Residue, then its C-alpha position, 0 to 999 in steps of 0.5 A: q637969381v641965385q638962392v642958396v637957402e639952409s634949413g634944419g637947424g636947431l637945439v640938440q643935446p650932446g651925442g644927439s643928431l641933427r640934419l641940415s639941408c641946403a637948396a640951390s636955385g638959379i645955377i647949373f647945380s651939377s656944375y657946382v662943388m657944394g660945401w658946409y662951413r661953420q662959424a662959432p662965436g668969436k671964431q673965423r669960419e672954417f670948412v666942415a665938409s664938401i662934395t663934388s657933383g660926382g659925389n667925391t667928398n672931403y671933410a674936416d678932421s674934426v667931423k670925420g666919422r661924425f658928419t656925412i655930406s650928401r647931394d641930390n643933383a636931381k633935386n638941387t640939394v645938399d644935406l649934412q647929417m650930423n651924428s654924435l654932436k659935441p658942444e663944440d659943434t655949436a655954430v652957424y652953419y653955412c652952405g656954399a656953392r663954387l664952380s669946380y675950378h674956382v678956388s673961392y665959393d661963389y654963393w652963400g646961404q643966410g646960415a643956420q644956427v646949431t646949438v648943442s647943449s643939455 
């Protein structure tokens, strides 16, 4: 049984930092690209960042220089460090896993709410 579970969401003031974590089980973690997406109210889900098993990363332009994605293949986890947060970063953040040769994500977590507000 595959499980993808996010943690670490919450409320933070503008300019603050937050770290999201995602733990995956039931998959050969090192075979999967891991990604973070987010969905704000009334908007479509959008790409935030991704990381390959070898550590190659990709970021949305809106978060470059502020967010950092990392993974630990030994612990089957992927993190998203978010700095200099802005109100427009407010969204539900989803962790996903896809095999490297798949275009679409195979598994998703339940989401973690991030709210940036004073």
